[in-house]
C-alpha positions as CSV (number, residue, x, y, z in Angstrom):
1,M,42.6,-20.6,22.8
2,M,41.0,-18.0,25.0
3,R,40.6,-15.6,22.0
4,L,38.1,-17.9,20.2
5,P,35.2,-17.6,22.7
6,Y,35.9,-13.8,22.9
7,I,35.7,-13.5,19.1
8,I,32.5,-15.5,19.0
9,F,31.0,-13.4,21.7
10,V,31.8,-10.1,19.9
11,F,30.5,-11.5,16.7
12,V,27.2,-12.5,18.3
13,V,26.8,-9.1,19.9
14,L,27.5,-7.3,16.7
15,V,25.0,-9.4,14.7
16,F,22.4,-8.7,17.4
17,I,22.9,-5.0,17.4
18,F,22.8,-4.6,13.6
19,S,19.9,-6.9,13.1
20,C,17.7,-4.9,15.5
21,K,18.3,-1.6,13.8
22,K,15.1,-0.1,12.3
23,S,15.3,1.0,8.7
24,S,14.7,4.6,7.8
25,N,11.9,3.5,5.5
26,N,10.1,1.9,8.4
27,Q,10.4,5.1,10.4
28,N,9.2,7.1,7.4
29,V,6.1,4.9,7.1
30,Q,5.3,5.2,10.8
31,S,5.5,9.0,10.8
32,N,3.8,9.5,7.4
33,C,0.7,11.6,7.7
34,T,-1.3,9.8,5.0
35,V,-0.4,6.4,6.5
36,S,-1.4,7.5,10.0
37,K,-4.7,8.9,8.7
38,A,-5.4,5.7,6.7
39,I,-4.8,3.5,9.7
40,S,-7.1,5.6,11.9
41,T,-9.9,5.9,9.3
42,P,-12.2,2.9,9.6
43,V,-12.6,1.0,6.3
44,N,-14.9,-2.0,6.2
45,F,-17.1,-2.6,3.1
46,T,-18.1,-5.4,0.8
47,I,-18.7,-5.5,-2.9
48,L,-21.0,-8.3,-4.3
49,S,-19.7,-10.0,-7.4
50,G,-23.1,-9.5,-9.1
51,S,-23.3,-5.8,-8.5
52,G,-22.8,-3.1,-11.1
53,Q,-19.8,-1.7,-9.2
54,F,-18.1,-5.0,-9.5
55,S,-18.6,-5.6,-13.2
56,P,-15.3,-4.0,-14.4
57,L,-13.5,-6.4,-12.1
58,T,-14.9,-9.5,-13.8
59,I,-11.8,-9.6,-16.0
60,F,-8.2,-9.3,-14.9
61,P,-6.1,-7.4,-14.7
62,S,-8.6,-4.6,-14.0
63,S,-9.3,-1.9,-11.5
64,I,-12.0,0.4,-10.1
65,Y,-12.2,3.5,-7.9
66,V,-14.3,3.4,-4.8
67,G,-15.1,6.8,-3.5
68,Y,-16.2,8.0,-0.1
69,V,-14.1,5.4,1.8
70,G,-10.7,5.8,3.3
71,I,-9.2,9.2,3.1
72,S,-9.6,10.0,-0.6
73,G,-11.1,6.8,-1.9
74,I,-9.7,3.4,-2.6
75,I,-8.3,1.8,-5.8
76,I,-9.2,-1.9,-6.1
77,Y,-7.0,-3.9,-8.4
78,R,-7.7,-7.4,-9.5
79,M,-4.5,-9.2,-10.2
80,S,-5.8,-12.7,-10.9
81,A,-8.9,-14.8,-10.6
82,T,-8.5,-14.9,-6.8
83,Q,-6.2,-12.0,-5.8
84,F,-7.3,-8.4,-5.2
85,L,-5.4,-5.5,-3.9
86,A,-6.8,-2.3,-2.4
87,F,-4.8,1.0,-2.1
88,E,-5.5,4.3,-0.5
89,R,-5.7,7.0,-3.3
90,N,-4.2,9.7,-1.0
91,C,-0.6,10.1,-2.1
92,T,2.0,9.6,0.7
93,K,4.1,12.5,-0.5
94,D,1.7,15.5,0.1
95,G,-1.7,14.0,0.5
96,C,-2.3,15.6,3.9
97,S,-1.4,19.1,2.7
98,N,-3.1,18.9,-0.7
99,A,-6.5,17.3,-1.0
100,K,-6.1,17.0,-4.8
101,S,-3.0,14.9,-4.4
102,I,-4.5,11.5,-5.3
103,V,-3.2,8.6,-7.4
104,W,-4.8,7.4,-10.6
105,V,-4.4,4.1,-12.4
106,Q,-2.2,4.5,-15.5
107,A,-3.2,3.1,-18.9
108,G,-3.2,-0.6,-19.1
109,N,-3.2,-1.0,-15.3
110,S,0.6,-0.6,-15.4
111,A,1.1,1.7,-12.4
112,L,-0.5,4.3,-10.1
113,K,0.5,7.9,-10.5
114,D,-0.1,11.0,-8.4
115,S,-1.4,13.9,-10.5
116,I,0.2,16.6,-8.4
117,C,3.7,15.5,-7.4
118,G,4.2,12.9,-10.1
119,S,5.2,10.0,-7.9
120,V,4.6,6.6,-9.5
121,F,3.8,3.5,-7.5
122,S,3.6,-0.1,-8.4
123,I,0.1,-1.4,-8.9
124,Q,1.4,-4.9,-7.8
125,D,2.3,-3.8,-4.2
126,G,2.1,0.0,-3.9
127,S,5.9,0.4,-3.7
128,I,7.5,3.5,-5.0
129,Q,8.8,3.3,-8.6
130,T,9.7,7.0,-8.9
131,G,9.6,9.8,-6.3
132,P,9.4,12.3,-4.8
133,A,7.3,10.2,-2.5
134,N,9.4,8.2,0.0
135,V,6.7,6.0,1.5
136,P,4.7,3.3,-0.4
137,L,0.9,3.6,-0.7
138,Y,-1.2,2.4,2.2
139,Q,-2.6,-1.0,1.3
140,Y,-5.9,-2.2,2.8
141,H,-6.7,-5.9,3.5
142,T,-8.9,-7.8,1.1
143,N,-10.7,-11.1,1.3
144,W,-12.4,-12.7,-1.7
145,D,-14.7,-15.7,-1.2
146,G,-15.7,-16.1,-4.8
147,N,-19.0,-14.2,-4.4
148,Q,-18.0,-11.0,-2.5
149,L,-14.9,-8.9,-1.9
150,H,-14.4,-7.6,1.6
151,V,-12.1,-4.6,2.0
152,Y,-11.0,-3.5,5.5
153,N,-8.2,-2.2,7.7
C-alpha cells in the first residue's frame, strides 16, 4: 500500500523534469545571429492597399520584396484574402557572415530558398524544409485591416 504514493510521486517528478527541458531547436533560435539581429532591428511600416507597392498582393497567393527594412529586406507573402506573413530575407544559416546570403521566393510561391547555402524554407511558416540551416526564418508580425498592412516586430 505504501508503494503506490511513492510511485505516483516519482512519476509526477519525472513528468515535471522532462516537460521543462528546453529543446535544442529553441536554444538554436535564441543564439542565432540572424534572429538576434532581426529582433533588435526596429521594423514598423505600413503599406496602403491602393499603393503601387501593394498591387502585386491584390491576388493570392502572392509575394513582394520590401527593401531597406529589417536586416536584408522583408518578404511579404499573402496566403489568403485576410492572412499575410512577413519574413526576414537574411538566411539563418550564414546571413551574419555573408551579406549576399538572402532568401528568394521560388516559382509559384512554393518555398523560400537561400541563393548561397541552398537552404529551403516553407513559405507558409518559415520552417526549414531542407538544410543546412537549422533555424527557421525570422517572422515579423503583420496586421491587415482591409485597407493597410502593418508589419512590425
